[in-house]
Biotite code that builds the C-alpha atoms (Angstrom):
import biotite.structure as struc

atoms = struc.array([
    struc.Atom([-37.286, -128.183, -116.312], chain_id="A", res_id=1, res_name="GLN", atom_name="CA", element="C"),
    struc.Atom([-36.909, -125.602, -119.054], chain_id="A", res_id=2, res_name="VAL", atom_name="CA", element="C"),
    struc.Atom([-38.835, -126.302, -122.246], chain_id="A", res_id=3, res_name="ARG", atom_name="CA", element="C"),
    struc.Atom([-38.429, -124.530, -125.540], chain_id="A", res_id=4, res_name="LEU", atom_name="CA", element="C"),
    struc.Atom([-41.128, -125.572, -128.004], chain_id="A", res_id=5, res_name="VAL", atom_name="CA", element="C"),
    struc.Atom([-40.402, -124.823, -131.659], chain_id="A", res_id=6, res_name="GLU", atom_name="CA", element="C"),
    struc.Atom([-42.677, -124.926, -134.673], chain_id="A", res_id=7, res_name="SER", atom_name="CA", element="C"),
    struc.Atom([-42.877, -123.695, -138.235], chain_id="A", res_id=8, res_name="GLY", atom_name="CA", element="C"),
    struc.Atom([-40.242, -125.613, -140.168], chain_id="A", res_id=9, res_name="GLY", atom_name="CA", element="C"),
    struc.Atom([-40.884, -127.308, -143.478], chain_id="A", res_id=10, res_name="GLY", atom_name="CA", element="C"),
    struc.Atom([-40.065, -127.516, -147.145], chain_id="A", res_id=11, res_name="LEU", atom_name="CA", element="C"),
    struc.Atom([-40.008, -124.331, -149.205], chain_id="A", res_id=12, res_name="VAL", atom_name="CA", element="C"),
    struc.Atom([-38.796, -123.379, -152.659], chain_id="A", res_id=13, res_name="GLN", atom_name="CA", element="C"),
    struc.Atom([-35.859, -121.001, -153.129], chain_id="A", res_id=14, res_name="PRO", atom_name="CA", element="C"),
    struc.Atom([-37.032, -117.419, -152.736], chain_id="A", res_id=15, res_name="GLY", atom_name="CA", element="C"),
    struc.Atom([-39.857, -118.476, -150.446], chain_id="A", res_id=16, res_name="GLY", atom_name="CA", element="C"),
    struc.Atom([-40.601, -117.612, -146.826], chain_id="A", res_id=17, res_name="SER", atom_name="CA", element="C"),
    struc.Atom([-41.123, -119.420, -143.542], chain_id="A", res_id=18, res_name="LEU", atom_name="CA", element="C"),
    struc.Atom([-41.729, -118.282, -139.980], chain_id="A", res_id=19, res_name="ARG", atom_name="CA", element="C"),
    struc.Atom([-40.375, -120.203, -137.021], chain_id="A", res_id=20, res_name="LEU", atom_name="CA", element="C"),
    struc.Atom([-41.811, -119.876, -133.523], chain_id="A", res_id=21, res_name="SER", atom_name="CA", element="C"),
    struc.Atom([-40.380, -120.763, -130.121], chain_id="A", res_id=22, res_name="CYS", atom_name="CA", element="C"),
    struc.Atom([-42.420, -120.641, -126.928], chain_id="A", res_id=23, res_name="THR", atom_name="CA", element="C"),
    struc.Atom([-41.183, -121.003, -123.363], chain_id="A", res_id=24, res_name="THR", atom_name="CA", element="C"),
    struc.Atom([-42.206, -120.176, -119.813], chain_id="A", res_id=25, res_name="SER", atom_name="CA", element="C"),
    struc.Atom([-42.759, -116.617, -118.685], chain_id="A", res_id=26, res_name="ALA", atom_name="CA", element="C"),
    struc.Atom([-39.898, -116.738, -116.180], chain_id="A", res_id=27, res_name="SER", atom_name="CA", element="C"),
    struc.Atom([-37.404, -117.768, -118.848], chain_id="A", res_id=28, res_name="ILE", atom_name="CA", element="C"),
    struc.Atom([-38.778, -115.430, -121.469], chain_id="A", res_id=29, res_name="PHE", atom_name="CA", element="C"),
    struc.Atom([-38.559, -112.346, -119.263], chain_id="A", res_id=30, res_name="SER", atom_name="CA", element="C"),
    struc.Atom([-34.963, -112.841, -118.122], chain_id="A", res_id=31, res_name="THR", atom_name="CA", element="C"),
    struc.Atom([-33.076, -114.837, -120.750], chain_id="A", res_id=32, res_name="TYR", atom_name="CA", element="C"),
    struc.Atom([-31.671, -113.835, -124.083], chain_id="A", res_id=33, res_name="ALA", atom_name="CA", element="C"),
    struc.Atom([-33.336, -115.934, -126.769], chain_id="A", res_id=34, res_name="MET", atom_name="CA", element="C"),
    struc.Atom([-32.115, -116.889, -130.179], chain_id="A", res_id=35, res_name="GLY", atom_name="CA", element="C"),
    struc.Atom([-32.005, -119.166, -133.182], chain_id="A", res_id=36, res_name="TRP", atom_name="CA", element="C"),
    struc.Atom([-29.112, -121.339, -134.250], chain_id="A", res_id=37, res_name="TYR", atom_name="CA", element="C"),
    struc.Atom([-28.883, -123.777, -137.124], chain_id="A", res_id=38, res_name="ARG", atom_name="CA", element="C"),
    struc.Atom([-26.914, -126.849, -138.030], chain_id="A", res_id=39, res_name="GLN", atom_name="CA", element="C"),
    struc.Atom([-26.553, -128.174, -141.550], chain_id="A", res_id=40, res_name="ALA", atom_name="CA", element="C"),
    struc.Atom([-25.421, -131.752, -142.225], chain_id="A", res_id=41, res_name="PRO", atom_name="CA", element="C"),
    struc.Atom([-21.698, -132.125, -141.637], chain_id="A", res_id=42, res_name="GLY", atom_name="CA", element="C"),
    struc.Atom([-21.350, -128.601, -140.270], chain_id="A", res_id=43, res_name="LYS", atom_name="CA", element="C"),
    struc.Atom([-21.102, -127.029, -136.847], chain_id="A", res_id=44, res_name="GLN", atom_name="CA", element="C"),
    struc.Atom([-24.046, -125.337, -135.225], chain_id="A", res_id=45, res_name="ARG", atom_name="CA", element="C"),
    struc.Atom([-23.995, -121.615, -135.990], chain_id="A", res_id=46, res_name="GLU", atom_name="CA", element="C"),
    struc.Atom([-25.733, -118.538, -134.714], chain_id="A", res_id=47, res_name="LEU", atom_name="CA", element="C"),
    struc.Atom([-28.560, -117.173, -136.846], chain_id="A", res_id=48, res_name="VAL", atom_name="CA", element="C"),
    struc.Atom([-30.040, -114.400, -134.707], chain_id="A", res_id=49, res_name="ALA", atom_name="CA", element="C"),
    struc.Atom([-30.527, -113.438, -131.067], chain_id="A", res_id=50, res_name="THR", atom_name="CA", element="C"),
    struc.Atom([-32.791, -111.097, -129.134], chain_id="A", res_id=51, res_name="ILE", atom_name="CA", element="C"),
    struc.Atom([-32.379, -109.934, -125.556], chain_id="A", res_id=52, res_name="THR", atom_name="CA", element="C"),
    struc.Atom([-35.131, -109.594, -122.983], chain_id="A", res_id=53, res_name="SER", atom_name="CA", element="C"),
    struc.Atom([-35.108, -105.899, -123.770], chain_id="A", res_id=54, res_name="ARG", atom_name="CA", element="C"),
    struc.Atom([-35.469, -106.464, -127.497], chain_id="A", res_id=55, res_name="GLY", atom_name="CA", element="C"),
    struc.Atom([-31.944, -105.811, -128.761], chain_id="A", res_id=56, res_name="SER", atom_name="CA", element="C"),
    struc.Atom([-31.167, -107.985, -131.746], chain_id="A", res_id=57, res_name="THR", atom_name="CA", element="C"),
    struc.Atom([-28.140, -109.448, -133.450], chain_id="A", res_id=58, res_name="ASN", atom_name="CA", element="C"),
    struc.Atom([-27.905, -111.586, -136.571], chain_id="A", res_id=59, res_name="SER", atom_name="CA", element="C"),
    struc.Atom([-25.367, -113.382, -138.700], chain_id="A", res_id=60, res_name="ALA", atom_name="CA", element="C"),
    struc.Atom([-24.107, -111.576, -141.791], chain_id="A", res_id=61, res_name="ASP", atom_name="CA", element="C"),
    struc.Atom([-25.369, -114.438, -143.960], chain_id="A", res_id=62, res_name="SER", atom_name="CA", element="C"),
    struc.Atom([-28.996, -113.711, -143.032], chain_id="A", res_id=63, res_name="VAL", atom_name="CA", element="C"),
    struc.Atom([-28.965, -109.922, -142.624], chain_id="A", res_id=64, res_name="LYS", atom_name="CA", element="C"),
    struc.Atom([-31.652, -108.321, -144.733], chain_id="A", res_id=65, res_name="GLY", atom_name="CA", element="C"),
    struc.Atom([-33.478, -111.641, -145.176], chain_id="A", res_id=66, res_name="ARG", atom_name="CA", element="C"),
    struc.Atom([-34.244, -112.938, -141.658], chain_id="A", res_id=67, res_name="PHE", atom_name="CA", element="C"),
    struc.Atom([-35.858, -111.010, -138.825], chain_id="A", res_id=68, res_name="THR", atom_name="CA", element="C"),
    struc.Atom([-36.023, -112.074, -135.194], chain_id="A", res_id=69, res_name="ILE", atom_name="CA", element="C"),
    struc.Atom([-38.779, -110.678, -132.998], chain_id="A", res_id=70, res_name="SER", atom_name="CA", element="C"),
    struc.Atom([-40.545, -111.377, -129.735], chain_id="A", res_id=71, res_name="ARG", atom_name="CA", element="C"),
    struc.Atom([-44.122, -111.262, -128.462], chain_id="A", res_id=72, res_name="ASP", atom_name="CA", element="C"),
    struc.Atom([-43.985, -110.680, -124.720], chain_id="A", res_id=73, res_name="ASN", atom_name="CA", element="C"),
    struc.Atom([-47.677, -111.447, -124.280], chain_id="A", res_id=74, res_name="ALA", atom_name="CA", element="C"),
    struc.Atom([-47.193, -114.935, -125.739], chain_id="A", res_id=75, res_name="LYS", atom_name="CA", element="C"),
    struc.Atom([-43.703, -115.713, -124.371], chain_id="A", res_id=76, res_name="ASN", atom_name="CA", element="C"),
    struc.Atom([-42.718, -116.438, -127.946], chain_id="A", res_id=77, res_name="THR", atom_name="CA", element="C"),
    struc.Atom([-39.938, -115.472, -130.292], chain_id="A", res_id=78, res_name="ILE", atom_name="CA", element="C"),
    struc.Atom([-40.186, -115.645, -134.051], chain_id="A", res_id=79, res_name="TYR", atom_name="CA", element="C"),
    struc.Atom([-37.771, -115.947, -136.925], chain_id="A", res_id=80, res_name="LEU", atom_name="CA", element="C"),
    struc.Atom([-39.226, -114.586, -140.133], chain_id="A", res_id=81, res_name="GLN", atom_name="CA", element="C"),
    struc.Atom([-37.186, -116.000, -142.991], chain_id="A", res_id=82, res_name="MET", atom_name="CA", element="C"),
    struc.Atom([-37.570, -114.429, -146.437], chain_id="A", res_id=83, res_name="ASN", atom_name="CA", element="C"),
    struc.Atom([-35.732, -114.939, -149.714], chain_id="A", res_id=84, res_name="SER", atom_name="CA", element="C"),
    struc.Atom([-34.684, -118.384, -148.589], chain_id="A", res_id=85, res_name="LEU", atom_name="CA", element="C"),
    struc.Atom([-31.737, -120.051, -150.296], chain_id="A", res_id=86, res_name="LYS", atom_name="CA", element="C"),
    struc.Atom([-30.755, -123.722, -150.534], chain_id="A", res_id=87, res_name="PRO", atom_name="CA", element="C"),
    struc.Atom([-27.831, -122.981, -148.218], chain_id="A", res_id=88, res_name="GLU", atom_name="CA", element="C"),
    struc.Atom([-30.316, -122.054, -145.499], chain_id="A", res_id=89, res_name="ASP", atom_name="CA", element="C"),
    struc.Atom([-31.280, -125.727, -145.291], chain_id="A", res_id=90, res_name="THR", atom_name="CA", element="C"),
    struc.Atom([-30.585, -126.918, -141.754], chain_id="A", res_id=91, res_name="ALA", atom_name="CA", element="C"),
    struc.Atom([-32.111, -127.930, -138.471], chain_id="A", res_id=92, res_name="VAL", atom_name="CA", element="C"),
    struc.Atom([-32.996, -124.736, -136.633], chain_id="A", res_id=93, res_name="TYR", atom_name="CA", element="C"),
    struc.Atom([-32.737, -124.702, -132.852], chain_id="A", res_id=94, res_name="TYR", atom_name="CA", element="C"),
    struc.Atom([-34.237, -122.282, -130.386], chain_id="A", res_id=95, res_name="CYS", atom_name="CA", element="C"),
    struc.Atom([-31.906, -121.243, -127.576], chain_id="A", res_id=96, res_name="ASN", atom_name="CA", element="C"),
    struc.Atom([-32.300, -119.513, -124.222], chain_id="A", res_id=97, res_name="ALA", atom_name="CA", element="C"),
    struc.Atom([-29.250, -118.261, -122.359], chain_id="A", res_id=98, res_name="GLN", atom_name="CA", element="C"),
    struc.Atom([-28.933, -116.409, -119.068], chain_id="A", res_id=99, res_name="TYR", atom_name="CA", element="C"),
    struc.Atom([-26.500, -113.594, -119.724], chain_id="A", res_id=100, res_name="SER", atom_name="CA", element="C"),
    struc.Atom([-25.152, -113.476, -116.144], chain_id="A", res_id=101, res_name="LEU", atom_name="CA", element="C"),
    struc.Atom([-24.303, -117.198, -116.114], chain_id="A", res_id=102, res_name="ASN", atom_name="CA", element="C"),
    struc.Atom([-23.570, -119.046, -119.390], chain_id="A", res_id=103, res_name="PRO", atom_name="CA", element="C"),
    struc.Atom([-24.098, -122.375, -117.611], chain_id="A", res_id=104, res_name="ASN", atom_name="CA", element="C"),
    struc.Atom([-27.813, -121.658, -117.813], chain_id="A", res_id=105, res_name="TYR", atom_name="CA", element="C"),
    struc.Atom([-28.150, -122.444, -121.501], chain_id="A", res_id=106, res_name="ASN", atom_name="CA", element="C"),
    struc.Atom([-31.081, -124.383, -122.964], chain_id="A", res_id=107, res_name="TYR", atom_name="CA", element="C"),
    struc.Atom([-32.032, -125.752, -126.368], chain_id="A", res_id=108, res_name="TRP", atom_name="CA", element="C"),
    struc.Atom([-35.202, -126.729, -128.148], chain_id="A", res_id=109, res_name="GLY", atom_name="CA", element="C"),
    struc.Atom([-35.596, -130.018, -129.998], chain_id="A", res_id=110, res_name="GLN", atom_name="CA", element="C"),
    struc.Atom([-34.969, -128.446, -133.406], chain_id="A", res_id=111, res_name="GLY", atom_name="CA", element="C"),
    struc.Atom([-37.106, -127.982, -136.483], chain_id="A", res_id=112, res_name="THR", atom_name="CA", element="C"),
    struc.Atom([-36.075, -128.902, -140.019], chain_id="A", res_id=113, res_name="GLN", atom_name="CA", element="C"),
    struc.Atom([-36.007, -126.233, -142.713], chain_id="A", res_id=114, res_name="VAL", atom_name="CA", element="C"),
    struc.Atom([-35.418, -127.467, -146.249], chain_id="A", res_id=115, res_name="THR", atom_name="CA", element="C"),
    struc.Atom([-35.053, -125.081, -149.168], chain_id="A", res_id=116, res_name="VAL", atom_name="CA", element="C"),
    struc.Atom([-35.280, -126.936, -152.443], chain_id="A", res_id=117, res_name="SER", atom_name="CA", element="C"),
    struc.Atom([-37.008, -126.817, -155.797], chain_id="A", res_id=118, res_name="SER", atom_name="CA", element="C"),
])
């Protein structure tokens, strides 16, 4: 069973920062593309940022310049550093692992709430 364990969500004021973490097994981490998605109330889940096993990254235009995805291979963990947070960033953030050669192998974490409010 694949487990993605997220942490780091919370309440932050506009302009503040948070860092999300997602840890999984070594076998998943070394072969799957990992990423962060988010879902705000009443909206569809959307891509935030992804990182391949080789470290190539991609991010949504709405977070470019503010959010950074990274990985620590020694800890089997990816991070999402979120700076200059805006109220519209409020959502449940989900960690994702997807096997690029077979999209059927696609796993999700339980989600962590990020709330940006004064």
